[in-house]
C-alpha positions as CSV (number, residue, x, y, z in Angstrom):
1,M,133.2,14.2,-46.5
2,A,132.8,13.6,-49.7
3,E,129.0,12.1,-49.1
4,A,128.4,15.1,-47.3
5,Q,129.6,17.5,-50.0
6,S,127.6,15.0,-52.5
7,R,124.2,15.9,-50.5
8,E,124.5,19.8,-50.2
9,W,125.4,20.2,-53.9
10,K,121.8,18.1,-54.8
11,I,120.3,19.9,-52.5
12,V,121.2,23.1,-53.4
13,G,120.8,21.7,-57.1
14,L,117.2,21.1,-56.1
15,M,116.3,24.8,-54.5
16,A,118.2,26.4,-57.2
17,L,116.0,24.4,-60.1
18,G,113.1,25.4,-57.7
19,F,113.5,28.8,-57.3
20,G,114.2,29.1,-61.3
21,L,110.7,27.9,-61.7
22,V,109.3,30.5,-58.9
23,G,111.0,33.2,-61.2
24,I,109.2,31.8,-64.4
25,Y,105.7,31.7,-62.3
26,R,106.5,35.3,-61.3
27,F,108.2,36.9,-64.5
28,L,106.7,35.5,-67.3
29,I,103.4,37.7,-67.4
30,S,106.0,40.7,-67.5
31,P,106.7,40.1,-70.9
32,L,103.3,39.3,-72.2
33,F,101.0,42.1,-70.4
34,P,101.0,44.6,-73.7
35,T,99.6,41.5,-75.7
36,I,97.5,40.9,-72.4
37,A,96.5,44.6,-71.7
38,K,95.6,45.0,-75.4
39,E,92.8,41.9,-75.5
40,L,91.9,42.6,-71.9
41,N,90.9,45.9,-71.9
42,L,93.4,46.7,-69.0
43,N,95.7,50.4,-68.4
44,Y,98.6,50.6,-66.6
45,S,96.9,50.6,-63.3
46,D,95.6,47.4,-63.9
47,I,99.2,45.8,-64.7
48,G,100.3,47.4,-61.6
49,T,97.2,46.0,-59.8
50,I,97.9,42.3,-60.9
51,A,101.9,42.8,-59.9
52,G,100.8,43.7,-56.3
53,A,98.4,41.0,-55.6
54,L,100.6,38.7,-56.4
55,A,103.4,40.3,-54.4
56,L,100.5,40.6,-51.8
57,A,99.9,36.9,-51.4
58,W,103.6,36.0,-51.6
59,G,104.4,38.2,-48.5
60,V,101.6,36.3,-46.1
61,A,102.6,33.2,-47.1
62,A,106.3,33.7,-47.0
63,L,105.4,34.8,-42.9
64,V,103.0,31.8,-42.2
65,M,104.7,29.4,-44.2
66,G,108.4,30.4,-43.5
67,N,107.1,29.7,-39.6
68,L,105.5,26.4,-40.5
69,S,108.6,25.3,-42.0
70,D,110.9,25.8,-38.6
71,R,108.5,23.5,-36.8
72,I,107.2,20.6,-39.4
73,G,110.5,20.4,-41.6
74,R,110.6,21.8,-45.2
75,R,110.0,18.8,-47.3
76,K,106.5,19.0,-47.1
77,V,106.0,22.6,-47.3
78,L,108.5,22.8,-50.2
79,V,106.5,20.0,-52.4
80,G,102.9,21.5,-51.6
81,A,104.4,25.1,-53.0
82,L,105.4,23.1,-56.0
83,I,102.4,21.2,-56.7
84,L,100.9,24.4,-56.1
85,F,101.8,26.7,-58.5
86,S,102.7,24.2,-61.2
87,L,98.9,24.4,-61.2
88,L,98.2,28.0,-60.9
89,I,100.6,29.2,-63.6
90,G,98.3,26.4,-66.1
91,A,95.1,28.3,-64.5
92,S,96.5,31.9,-65.9
93,G,95.7,31.4,-69.6
94,L,92.3,30.9,-68.4
95,A,91.9,34.1,-67.1
96,T,89.2,36.5,-69.3
97,G,89.6,39.7,-67.2
98,L,91.1,41.6,-64.3
99,M,89.6,40.0,-62.0
100,G,90.2,36.4,-63.1
101,L,93.3,37.5,-63.4
102,V,94.0,38.7,-60.2
103,L,92.3,35.7,-58.1
104,V,94.7,33.0,-59.9
105,R,97.9,35.5,-59.1
106,V,96.6,35.8,-55.6
107,V,96.9,32.1,-55.1
108,M,100.1,31.4,-57.1
109,G,101.6,34.4,-54.7
110,V,100.0,32.0,-51.6
111,A,102.7,29.1,-53.3
112,D,105.1,30.9,-54.5
113,G,105.8,33.0,-50.9
114,A,105.4,28.9,-49.3
115,F,108.8,28.1,-51.1
116,T,110.7,30.4,-50.8
117,P,112.0,30.7,-47.0
118,P,112.4,27.3,-47.0
119,S,113.9,26.6,-50.0
120,I,116.3,29.4,-48.6
121,S,116.8,27.7,-45.5
122,A,117.3,24.7,-47.2
123,T,120.2,25.6,-48.7
124,L,122.1,27.0,-46.0
125,E,121.6,24.4,-43.7
126,A,122.9,22.4,-46.3
127,S,126.0,24.7,-47.0
128,P,129.3,25.2,-44.8
129,P,129.5,29.0,-43.1
130,K,132.1,29.7,-45.9
131,R,129.9,29.0,-48.7
132,H,126.9,30.3,-47.5
133,G,127.4,33.5,-49.9
134,L,128.2,31.7,-53.1
135,N,125.2,28.7,-52.4
136,I,122.9,31.0,-52.0
137,G,124.1,33.0,-54.8
138,I,123.6,29.8,-57.0
139,Q,120.3,29.1,-55.8
140,Q,119.1,32.8,-55.7
141,M,120.6,33.2,-59.3
142,M,117.8,30.9,-60.5
143,L,115.0,32.8,-60.4
144,P,116.4,35.9,-62.3
145,L,118.4,33.6,-65.0
146,C,115.0,31.9,-65.7
147,G,112.3,34.1,-65.0
148,L,113.5,37.7,-66.0
149,A,116.5,36.2,-68.9
150,L,114.7,32.8,-70.1
151,A,111.2,33.7,-70.1
152,P,111.2,37.1,-71.9
153,W,113.4,34.9,-74.4
154,L,111.0,32.3,-74.8
155,V,108.0,34.4,-74.9
156,G,109.8,36.2,-77.9
157,L,110.1,33.2,-79.6
158,L,106.2,31.8,-78.9
159,L,104.5,34.8,-78.7
160,P,104.2,34.6,-82.4
161,H,103.2,31.4,-83.0
162,M,101.1,30.8,-79.8
163,D,98.5,32.1,-78.2
164,W,99.3,33.4,-74.7
165,R,97.0,31.4,-72.7
166,W,98.5,28.4,-74.3
167,I,102.5,29.4,-73.0
168,F,101.0,29.6,-69.8
169,V,100.2,26.0,-69.7
170,L,103.1,25.2,-71.4
171,F,105.2,25.9,-68.1
172,S,103.3,24.2,-66.0
173,I,104.6,20.9,-66.7
174,P,108.3,21.4,-65.0
175,G,106.7,21.9,-61.8
176,F,105.3,18.8,-60.9
177,A,108.3,16.9,-62.3
178,L,110.5,18.5,-59.7
179,A,108.1,18.2,-56.5
180,F,108.6,14.6,-56.8
181,A,112.5,15.2,-56.9
182,V,112.1,17.0,-53.7
183,W,110.1,14.6,-52.4
184,K,112.6,11.5,-53.0
185,L,115.9,13.7,-51.8
186,L,115.4,15.9,-49.5
187,P,115.6,14.3,-46.1
188,E,112.8,14.1,-43.7
189,A,111.7,16.3,-41.1
190,S,112.0,15.0,-37.1
191,A,108.8,15.2,-35.1
192,P,107.0,18.5,-35.4
193,D,107.9,20.7,-32.4
194,Q,104.4,21.3,-30.5
195,E,106.1,23.7,-27.8
196,R,106.9,26.8,-30.3
197,N,104.3,29.1,-31.7
198,S,104.5,31.3,-34.4
199,F,103.8,34.5,-32.2
200,A,106.1,33.5,-30.2
201,D,108.8,33.0,-33.2
202,W,108.3,36.3,-34.5
203,R,108.3,37.8,-31.4
204,V,112.2,36.5,-31.0
205,V,113.2,37.2,-34.7
206,L,112.1,40.9,-34.1
207,G,114.1,41.5,-31.1
208,Y,117.7,41.6,-33.3
209,R,118.2,44.7,-34.7
210,N,119.5,43.6,-38.1
211,I,116.0,41.8,-38.7
212,K,114.4,44.9,-38.2
213,L,117.2,46.6,-41.1
214,L,115.9,44.0,-42.9
215,M,112.6,44.2,-43.5
216,V,112.9,48.2,-44.6
217,L,115.6,47.2,-46.9
218,M,113.7,44.3,-48.6
219,L,110.8,46.8,-49.3
220,C,113.6,49.1,-50.8
221,W,114.8,46.3,-53.3
222,L,111.8,45.1,-54.0
223,T,110.1,48.4,-54.4
224,C,112.9,48.6,-57.8
225,L,112.5,44.7,-58.6
226,V,108.4,45.0,-58.9
227,T,108.1,48.4,-60.3
228,T,111.2,48.0,-63.3
229,S,109.7,44.7,-64.4
230,A,106.4,44.9,-64.0
231,L,106.0,48.3,-65.8
232,M,109.1,48.5,-67.7
233,P,107.9,46.6,-71.0
234,S,105.2,49.2,-71.4
235,Y,107.9,52.1,-70.1
236,L,110.3,50.9,-73.1
237,I,106.9,50.2,-75.9
238,D,105.1,54.4,-74.7
239,F,107.4,56.3,-73.7
240,H,110.7,55.5,-75.6
241,G,108.6,54.2,-78.7
242,L,110.8,50.7,-79.1
243,N,108.8,47.6,-80.8
244,Q,107.9,44.7,-79.8
245,A,111.6,42.3,-80.5
246,Q,113.8,45.5,-78.7
247,M,111.5,45.5,-75.7
248,G,112.0,41.9,-75.5
249,S,115.8,42.2,-76.1
250,I,116.3,44.6,-73.6
251,M,113.7,43.5,-71.2
252,A,116.6,40.3,-70.9
253,A,118.9,42.4,-69.4
254,I,116.9,42.4,-65.8
255,G,117.6,38.6,-66.0
256,V,121.4,39.0,-67.0
257,G,122.2,41.2,-65.1
258,S,120.1,39.8,-61.7
259,T,122.4,36.6,-62.6
260,I,125.5,38.2,-62.5
261,G,124.8,40.0,-59.4
262,T,123.3,37.0,-57.2
263,L,126.1,34.9,-57.7
264,A,128.8,37.4,-58.1
265,L,128.8,39.3,-55.3
266,P,127.4,37.3,-52.3
267,A,130.4,35.3,-53.4
268,L,132.5,38.0,-52.6
269,S,130.6,38.9,-49.5
270,D,132.3,35.0,-48.2
271,I,135.7,36.4,-48.3
272,T,134.8,41.1,-47.3
273,G,132.1,40.6,-45.1
274,R,128.7,41.0,-45.9
275,K,128.0,44.6,-45.1
276,P,130.9,46.3,-47.1
277,V,129.3,44.4,-50.8
278,M,125.7,45.7,-49.1
279,I,126.3,49.5,-48.9
280,G,128.6,49.2,-52.2
281,S,125.4,47.8,-54.2
282,T,123.1,50.4,-52.7
283,I,124.9,52.8,-54.6
284,G,125.6,51.2,-57.6
285,V,121.8,50.7,-58.0
286,A,120.8,54.3,-57.2
287,A,123.6,55.2,-59.6
288,S,122.0,53.1,-62.6
289,L,118.3,54.5,-61.9
290,W,119.9,57.4,-62.0
291,M,121.5,57.1,-66.0
292,L,118.4,54.8,-66.7
293,A,115.8,57.7,-66.3
294,H,117.8,60.0,-68.4
295,T,118.8,57.7,-71.4
296,G,116.9,58.0,-74.4
297,N,116.0,55.0,-77.0
298,D,119.0,53.4,-77.4
299,P,118.2,50.4,-77.1
300,T,121.8,49.4,-76.2
301,L,122.2,51.7,-73.6
302,L,118.8,51.2,-72.3
303,F,119.8,47.3,-71.6
304,L,123.3,48.1,-70.0
305,W,121.9,50.3,-67.6
306,L,118.5,48.2,-66.8
307,G,121.1,45.1,-66.2
308,A,123.5,47.2,-63.8
309,V,119.8,48.1,-61.7
310,H,119.4,44.7,-61.2
311,L,122.8,43.1,-60.8
312,F,123.3,45.5,-57.6
313,N,119.5,45.1,-56.7
314,N,119.2,41.1,-57.1
315,A,122.9,40.7,-54.8
316,C,121.5,42.9,-52.4
317,I,118.0,41.1,-52.1
318,T,120.4,37.5,-52.2
319,L,122.5,39.4,-49.0
320,T,119.3,40.2,-47.2
321,V,117.0,37.0,-47.4
322,G,120.3,34.5,-47.8
323,P,123.1,35.3,-45.4
324,I,122.7,37.9,-43.4
325,C,119.4,36.8,-42.3
326,A,120.6,33.4,-41.3
327,E,123.4,34.3,-39.8
328,T,122.1,36.7,-37.5
329,V,119.6,34.8,-35.8
330,P,119.5,31.0,-34.3
331,T,119.1,28.0,-36.9
332,S,116.2,27.0,-35.5
333,L,115.1,30.0,-36.7
334,M,116.2,30.3,-40.0
335,A,113.0,30.2,-42.1
336,T,111.2,32.2,-39.8
337,A,113.5,35.1,-39.9
338,T,113.3,35.1,-44.0
339,G,109.7,34.6,-44.1
340,V,109.1,38.2,-42.0
341,V,112.0,39.7,-44.0
342,I,110.8,38.4,-47.4
343,A,106.8,39.6,-45.9
344,C,107.8,43.5,-45.1
345,G,109.0,43.1,-48.5
346,E,106.5,42.6,-50.3
347,L,103.6,43.4,-49.1
348,G,105.1,46.6,-49.3
349,G,107.8,47.1,-51.9
350,G,106.1,44.0,-54.1
351,G,102.9,44.4,-53.1
352,L,101.9,48.3,-52.6
353,A,104.4,50.0,-54.9
354,P,103.4,48.8,-58.5
355,I,100.7,50.0,-57.5
356,I,101.2,53.1,-56.9
357,A,103.8,53.1,-59.8
358,G,100.8,52.5,-61.6
359,Q,98.5,55.6,-60.7
360,V,101.4,57.4,-60.9
361,A,102.0,56.4,-64.4
362,D,98.2,56.7,-64.9
363,R,97.9,60.4,-63.8
364,F,101.4,62.1,-64.6
365,G,102.8,59.5,-67.5
366,I,104.8,56.5,-67.2
367,E,108.0,58.7,-68.3
368,H,107.9,59.1,-64.4
369,I,108.0,55.5,-62.9
370,L,111.5,55.5,-62.2
371,W,111.8,57.8,-59.2
372,L,109.8,55.8,-57.0
373,P,113.0,52.8,-56.7
374,L,114.9,55.7,-56.7
375,G,113.5,57.6,-53.5
376,A,113.9,53.6,-52.2
377,M,117.4,53.9,-53.2
378,G,117.8,56.3,-50.7
379,I,116.5,55.1,-47.6
380,A,118.4,52.4,-47.8
381,L,121.7,54.0,-48.1
382,V,120.9,55.1,-44.7
383,M,120.0,51.8,-43.4
384,T,122.9,49.7,-44.8
385,L,124.6,51.8,-42.7
386,F,123.7,50.6,-39.2
387,L,124.0,46.8,-39.9
388,K,125.2,44.4,-37.9
389,E,128.2,42.4,-39.8
390,T,127.5,38.4,-39.4
391,R,130.2,37.1,-41.9
392,W,132.8,36.3,-39.1
393,S,130.4,35.2,-36.4
394,A,129.0,32.9,-38.3
395,E,132.1,31.4,-39.7
396,H,133.2,31.5,-35.9
397,G,130.1,29.6,-34.7
398,E,128.9,32.2,-32.4
């Protein structure tokens, strides 16, 4: 028992640290956007394109590599992804224009997307059903904690003293150390299953009603997440007239709120069930977005409502890609199902939404970008009502 629990926490810890780096590598660029845009002459549409390019690549990689990790094991996919995205974050600092930055972010999105489904599956495989919500919350909270809270804070400290290009290089170092730790500590996979193929696996997981609903829901959550992180710095500076320091402080609310919601609400679902928490959180996102859109340039209120948006939204993301998805399908298809759901969300919500939001900001004014995630929440609320509860069936091994 003690040995199993020790193994559980080692794997959860490694996957949590890895997802923290994914968060830094994905969102480090957001608080740097105003500075980069000025130096490279980028507009709002360009910013949306950069954010969307990474998300599109993330979605495709999650779809393919999630299934691959189900067939050849988690370790090889995870280590390869860690090495690749550590190299690519440093290369982001070498970009001299829009196309160079987009190309680097596309390849980085491939690495990040390859890491995500197997890391979620490894976490859940190491966890008993009664701690699925808690442990996936611990793992998933590291993305917002590191990427949306820690990264903006560090950028605010470093940017006055260091060129933005060197900030990217500095953050590439921890990934290589973690890749070595994962290789040493994560169990080796069993022999590859030559009889399975991706298309057959995808067809099986798409036969579950929950998976189809979760695909639409993930699109909605990612629409909210990416729109209110990629364009929010420009929204705060250009619409509300706040300065860089105020913007950085308010942006940290995304990380604070996301971290709390990602940990607390999935853990609550271990007790109450997944569906009630999903419905309540969806309502919470919509209400908080509405209040954020109708808040003036008061930094305190902007911090509170932006934090509340992401508290509830990240709880929904965590439940979607973690317990509900994993408890819906057989263990052998866990990462495949997660990859399918993430792909839909990233390709639609993560990839297209910021591009659309950037176009809206350029044509109608950046003050209108929050209507896009608000509309997505209306769709999400309807979808959550049709979900099948998975908490109790997982507990009894059904």
